[in-house]
C-alpha positions in Angstrom: 21.4 32.5 -2.4 25.2 32.6 -1.9 27.8 30.4 -3.7 28.2 28.2 -0.5 24.4 27.7 -0.4 24.3 26.6 -4.0 27.4 24.4 -3.5 25.6 22.6 -0.6 22.3 22.1 -2.4 24.5 20.7 -5.4 26.3 18.2 -3.0 23.0 17.3 -1.4 21.2 16.6 -4.7 24.4 14.5 -5.8 24.5 12.4 -2.7 20.6 11.7 -3.1 21.1 10.7 -6.7 24.0 8.4 -5.7 22.2 7.0 -2.8 19.2 6.2 -5.0 21.2 4.3 -7.7 22.9 2.3 -4.9 19.5 1.3 -3.6 18.3 0.4 -7.1 21.6 -1.6 -7.6 21.2 -3.7 -4.5 17.4 -4.3 -4.9 16.7 -8.0 -4.8 14.0 -9.3 -7.1 11.0 -11.5 -5.9 7.5 -12.7 -6.7 5.2 -10.0 -7.8 7.8 -7.8 -9.4 7.3 -6.7 -13.2 10.4 -6.5 -15.4 11.4 -6.1 -18.9 14.1 -8.0 -20.5 15.8 -6.8 -23.7 18.3 -8.6 -25.9 19.5 -5.8 -28.4 19.1 -6.8 -32.0 17.0 -9.9 -31.0 13.3 -8.8 -31.0 12.0 -12.3 -30.5 14.1 -12.1 -27.0 12.8 -8.9 -25.9 9.9 -8.9 -23.3 8.1 -6.2 -21.8 6.3 -6.1 -18.4 6.8 -9.7 -17.4 5.6 -10.4 -13.8 7.8 -13.0 -11.8 5.9 -16.1 -10.9 5.1 -17.1 -7.4 8.6 -18.7 -6.9 10.2 -15.8 -8.5 11.1 -17.2 -12.0 10.7 -16.0 -15.4 10.3 -18.1 -18.7 12.8 -17.2 -21.2 13.3 -18.8 -24.6 16.2 -21.4 -24.9 16.7 -21.1 -21.2 13.5 -22.2 -19.8 12.5 -21.0 -16.4 15.2 -18.6 -15.0 15.3 -17.9 -11.3 15.3 -14.2 -10.6 14.3 -14.6 -6.8 17.0 -12.9 -4.7 19.1 -11.6 -7.6 19.7 -8.0 -8.5 18.9 -6.8 -12.1 22.7 -6.9 -12.8 22.9 -10.5 -11.7 19.8 -11.4 -13.8 21.6 -10.0 -16.9 24.7 -12.0 -16.1 22.8 -15.2 -15.8 20.8 -14.6 -19.0 23.8 -13.3 -21.0 25.8 -16.5 -19.9 22.9 -18.8 -20.8 22.6 -17.1 -24.4 26.4 -17.3 -25.0 26.2 -21.0 -24.4 25.4 -22.1 -27.9 22.9 -19.5 -29.0 24.3 -15.9 -29.4 28.0 -14.9 -29.9 27.9 -11.5 -27.9 24.5 -11.1 -26.7 23.7 -7.4 -25.1 21.1 -7.9 -22.5 19.2 -5.4 -20.1 16.9 -5.9 -17.4 14.9 -3.2 -15.9 12.2 -2.9 -13.1 9.0 -1.7 -14.5 6.8 -2.2 -11.3 8.0 -3.2 -7.8 5.9 -5.8 -5.7 3.3 -4.5 -3.4 3.8 -3.4 0.2 0.7 -4.0 2.8 -0.8 -2.0 5.4 -3.1 -3.3 8.0 -4.8 -2.2 11.3 -5.9 1.2 12.2 -5.7 2.8 8.5 -8.7 3.9 6.8 -8.0 1.8 3.6 -6.1 -1.5 4.8 -4.5 -3.5 1.8 -1.7 -3.8 -0.6 -0.3 -0.9 -2.5 2.3 -0.6 -5.3 5.6 0.5 -3.9 7.6 3.6 -5.1 11.5 4.1 -4.2 11.7 6.7 -1.2 8.6 5.4 0.5 8.4 6.1 4.4 6.1 4.9 6.8 4.5 8.3 7.0 3.8 8.0 3.1 2.5 4.5 3.3 0.0 5.6 5.8 -1.1 8.6 3.6 -1.5 6.2 0.7 -3.5 4.0 2.8 -6.1 6.8 3.5 -4.5 8.0 6.8 -4.8 6.8 10.4 -8.2 6.0 12.0 -9.3 7.9 15.2 -8.2 4.9 17.3 -4.7 4.6 15.8 -1.7 4.5 18.2 1.0 6.9 17.1 3.7 4.8 18.8 2.7 1.1 18.3 3.6 0.9 14.6 5.5 -2.2 13.6 6.7 -3.9 10.1 7.5 -7.3 9.0 10.4 -7.0 6.6 10.0 -9.1 3.4 13.7 -9.5 3.1 14.1 -10.6 6.7 14.1 -14.5 6.8 13.0 -14.7 10.4 10.0 -12.4 9.7 10.4 -10.8 13.0 8.2 -7.9 14.0 10.1 -4.6 14.3 9.0 -1.3 15.6 9.2 1.7 13.3 8.7 5.5 13.3 7.2 7.7 10.8 10.3 8.4 9.1 11.4 4.8 8.7 11.8 3.4 5.2 9.3 1.0 3.7 10.4 -1.6 1.1 8.6 -3.8 -1.4 6.8 -6.7 0.5 6.9 -5.2 3.8 3.9 -5.7 5.9 3.1 -2.7 8.2 0.8 -2.8 11.2 -0.7 0.2 13.0 -2.0 -1.0 16.4 -5.0 0.7 18.3 -4.6 3.1 21.1 -6.3 2.5 24.3 -6.6 5.9 25.4 
C-alpha cells in the first residue's frame, strides 16, 4: 500500500470519527433513553443508568423534575449546572452520557417484527437483519419510515442504505408479485 493510499484511509477514518461525534452531539434526548449523570466530587448527585420518563424528564435532587426531552446532552449539562449553581454548589462539574438509546421499530414483512435497541450507524439494511430478515412476501421497493423526530409523523420512502434513528418506525410492505 502506497503513501497516497494510507493518507486517503487516514483522512476517511478521521472524517468518519468527526461525523460520528457530530451525530452524538446533536442527538436529542427523549422518552426511553437511558442516561448517566455525574457531578464530580458529589457522590449523592451521581446517577447511573436512569431511564427518561414518558414525558422525557428525569428526577434530580434539589432540582426536581428536569426536562431532557428535545435537549442534547450538552444542553442538559448546562441546565443541571445552572440549577446546582443557584444556591447549592459553587462550581459543579457535571457530565451527562447516553448509556442506551431508545428503541427503533420494524413491522410488516420481516421475520421478527418488534422494537430493537438503537446503535449508532444503523441503516435500513442492518435494521432488517436485526429483525430476522425479510419474509418471502416482502417488497424490495415498498419500504417506509416514520421519523420520531418529524413532528408531522409523515411516512417517507427509504432505501436499504438510508439511516435509521432512535424512535423510528419502519414498515416493510408486502409484494404482490
